[in-house]
C-alpha positions in Angstrom: 28.0 4.7 -40.2 27.5 7.2 -37.2 24.6 8.8 -39.0 23.0 5.4 -39.5 23.4 4.5 -35.7 22.0 7.9 -34.6 19.1 7.5 -37.0 18.3 4.3 -35.4 18.5 5.7 -31.9 16.4 8.6 -32.8 13.6 6.3 -34.4 13.5 4.2 -31.3 13.1 7.3 -29.1 10.4 8.5 -31.1 8.5 5.2 -31.2 8.6 5.1 -27.3 7.4 8.6 -27.1 4.6 7.7 -29.4 3.6 4.7 -27.4 3.6 6.6 -24.2 1.4 9.3 -25.7 -1.1 7.3 -27.4 -1.1 4.3 -24.8 -0.4 6.1 -21.5 -1.3 2.6 -19.7 2.2 1.3 -20.7 3.9 4.3 -19.2 5.9 3.4 -16.1 6.0 5.3 -12.6 7.4 8.8 -12.6 11.1 9.0 -12.0 10.7 10.4 -8.7 8.1 7.5 -7.6 9.9 4.5 -6.3 8.7 1.1 -7.2 9.2 -1.5 -4.4 11.8 -4.1 -5.6 10.1 -7.7 -5.3 13.5 -9.4 -5.3 14.2 -8.5 -1.8 11.3 -10.6 -0.4 11.5 -14.3 0.1 8.9 -16.5 -0.9 9.1 -19.7 0.8 5.9 -20.2 2.4 7.3 -19.8 5.8 5.7 -18.2 8.7 2.4 -18.6 10.4 -0.6 -18.4 8.1 -3.7 -16.5 9.8 -7.3 -16.6 8.8 -6.9 -13.1 7.4 -4.1 -14.4 5.2 -6.2 -17.0 3.6 -9.2 -14.7 3.2 -7.0 -12.3 1.4 -5.6 -15.0 -1.0 -9.1 -16.0 -1.6 -10.2 -12.4 -2.5 -7.5 -12.0 -4.8 -8.6 -15.0 -6.7 -12.3 -13.8 -6.6 -11.4 -10.4 -7.9 -10.0 -11.9 -11.1 -13.0 -14.3 -11.5 -15.3 -11.5 -12.3 -13.1 -8.7 -13.5 -11.6 -10.8 -16.3 -15.0 -11.4 -17.7 -16.1 -7.9 -17.1 -13.1 -6.7 -19.2 -13.8 -9.1 -22.0 -17.5 -7.9 -21.8 -16.4 -4.3 -22.4 -15.0 -5.2 -25.7 -18.6 -6.1 -27.0 -20.9 -3.7 -25.1 -18.9 -0.6 -24.9 -18.7 2.1 -27.8 -15.7 3.9 -26.1 -12.3 3.1 -27.2 -11.0 4.3 -23.8 -13.3 2.1 -21.9 -12.4 -0.9 -24.2 -8.8 -0.4 -23.7 -9.2 0.0 -19.9 -11.2 -3.3 -19.9 -8.6 -5.2 -21.8 -5.8 -3.9 -19.8 -7.4 -5.0 -16.4 -8.5 -8.3 -17.8 -5.1 -9.2 -19.1 -3.4 -8.0 -15.8 -6.0 -9.9 -13.7 -4.8 -13.1 -15.7 -1.0 -12.4 -14.5 -2.2 -11.7 -11.0 -4.5 -14.9 -11.1 -1.5 -17.1 -11.8 0.5 -15.5 -9.0 -2.4 -16.0 -6.7 -3.1 -19.8 -7.7 0.8 -20.4 -7.4 0.8 -18.9 -3.9 -2.4 -20.9 -2.8 -0.8 -24.1 -4.2 2.4 -23.3 -2.0 0.4 -22.6 1.0 -2.2 -25.5 0.7 -5.2 -23.0 0.2 -8.4 -24.1 -1.6 -9.5 -21.4 -3.9 -12.8 -20.8 -5.5 -13.6 -21.3 -9.2 -16.5 -19.0 -9.7 -17.4 -15.4 -8.6 -19.4 -15.1 -5.4 -22.9 -14.0 -5.4 -22.4 -10.2 -5.4 -19.9 -10.4 -8.2 -22.4 -12.5 -10.2 -25.0 -9.7 -9.7 -22.6 -7.0 -10.9 -21.8 -8.9 -14.2 -25.5 -9.4 -14.6 -25.9 -5.6 -14.2 -23.4 -5.1 -17.0 -24.7 -7.8 -19.2 -28.3 -6.1 -18.8 -27.3 -2.6 -19.6 -29.7 -1.0 -22.0 -27.1 1.2 -23.9 -23.4 1.3 -24.3 -23.3 4.4 -22.1 -25.0 2.7 -19.1 -22.7 -0.3 -19.5 -19.7 2.1 -19.2 -21.0 3.7 -16.2 -21.9 0.5 -14.4 -18.4 -1.0 -15.4 -16.4 1.9 -14.2 -18.5 2.5 -11.2 -18.6 -1.3 -10.0 -14.7 -1.9 -10.6 -13.7 1.4 -9.1 -15.9 0.7 -5.7 -14.5 -2.9 -5.7 -10.8 -1.8 -5.9 -11.4 1.0 -3.3 -12.4 -1.6 -1.0 -9.5 -4.1 -1.5 -6.9 -1.4 -1.4 -6.9 -1.0 2.4 -7.4 -4.6 2.9 -4.1 -5.2 1.0 -2.4 -2.7 3.0 -3.2 -4.2 6.1 -2.2 -7.7 5.1 1.1 -6.4 3.6 1.9 -4.7 6.9 0.8 -7.3 9.3 1.2 -11.0 7.8 3.8 -13.3 9.3 3.9 -15.4 6.0 6.5 -14.5 3.5 4.5 -16.0 0.4 1.5 -13.9 1.5 3.6 -10.7 2.1 4.9 -10.9 -1.5 1.5 -11.6 -3.0 0.2 -8.6 -1.1 3.0 -6.3 -2.5 2.3 -7.8 -5.9 -1.5 -7.1 -5.7 -0.9 -3.7 -4.3 0.8 -2.7 -7.4 -2.1 -4.0 -9.6 -4.8 -2.5 -7.5 -3.2 0.9 -7.7 -2.7 0.7 -11.5 -6.4 -0.4 -11.9 -7.7 2.4 -10.0 -5.5 4.7 -12.1 -6.9 3.2 -15.2 -10.4 3.3 -14.2 -10.1 6.9 -13.2 -8.7 7.9 -16.5 -12.1 7.2 -18.1 -13.4 10.4 -16.4 -16.6 8.6 -15.5 -15.8 8.1 -11.8 -18.0 10.0 -9.6 -15.7 10.9 -6.7 -18.5 12.6 -4.8 -20.4 9.2 -4.5 -17.3 7.3 -3.1 -17.6 6.6 0.6 -15.6 8.9 2.7 -12.8 7.8 5.1 -13.8 7.2 8.6 -13.0 10.1 11.1 -9.7 9.6 13.0 -10.2 7.8 16.3 -10.3 10.5 19.1 -9.4 8.0 21.7 -5.9 7.4 20.2 -4.9 11.1 20.2 -6.5 12.2 23.5 -4.0 13.4 26.2 -3.5 11.2 29.2 -6.3 11.8 31.9 -5.2 13.7 34.9 -5.9 12.2 38.2 -8.2 14.3 40.4 -7.1 15.2 43.9 -9.5 12.7 45.2 -7.9 9.8 43.0 -4.3 10.7 43.9 -2.7 8.8 46.8 -2.0 11.2 49.6 1.5 11.3 50.8 2.0 10.6 54.6 3.7 13.1 56.7 6.4 10.5 57.5 7.0 10.2 53.5 7.5 13.9 52.9 11.3 14.1 54.5 12.3 11.0 52.5 10.7 12.3 49.2 12.6 15.6 49.7 15.9 13.6 50.4 15.5 11.5 47.3 15.2 14.9 45.3 18.1 16.4 46.7 20.1 13.1 46.2 18.9 13.1 42.5 19.8 16.6 42.0 23.4 16.2 43.5 23.9 13.1 41.3 22.9 14.9 38.2 25.1 17.8 39.0 28.1 15.8 39.6 27.4 13.7 36.4 27.1 16.8 34.5 30.4 18.3 35.9 32.2 14.8 34.8 30.7 14.9 31.4 31.7 18.6 30.6 35.0 18.1 32.1 35.9 14.9 29.9 34.6 16.7 26.8 36.9 19.9 27.5 39.7 17.5 28.3 39.3 15.6 25.0 38.7 19.0 23.1 42.0 20.1 24.4 43.8 16.9 23.6 42.6 17.1 20.1 43.5 20.7 19.7 47.1 19.9 21.1 47.5 17.0 18.5 46.2 19.0 15.8 48.5 22.0 16.3 51.6 19.9 17.2 51.2 17.4 14.3 
């Protein structure tokens, strides 16, 4: 009986390891990488809804409208088993994200588009007109990785700034999808990282030290104010010295009392 139980447990372990090895897409986050718990977020449609919020929900919907057919196209036009799997996973996951987006839009009374925009249609046409499977793979990976790179910071901005709880939850969910899709696309080994846009240089103005006023800009102290300034400084020093003695005395007294109680106890 015990051997039978152990045999079943061993079979399950081997099957799980096999799925992870041969299908890395199914593997979860590493043990030391936290996954944000969605159950801690409210989703009541409460909070002000900004134009940026509406634009974000619309863009998440648009992403699915072209990435789903692109992933399905990969099943027909690619000869790479890896690209086909990436396309299938991304398409299937976008169907889930699209349902979350439509539910959020319904709750917030946001009108969503039902077809890709002009740019997205152009990308789909590029894939459709690819002359070879290799060309298709490069176009597919390049276009999707570039699109995810653009939406990634937009998701972070909305997640950090929105006042609406439903948009906040959708942004957190979308963030997980986008990171997963970027990782899947990069696993194709077809991403040209050197061609990706570089991050803008840090804003020097935000890190510059405070400007020191020149002598001409500083307001000169009149002769009649000098004694007052000196008197104020002296008073401040005296008050500080008195407060310091009081604090030190109280701490010493408390310490002595605690020592007495400790040794007499």
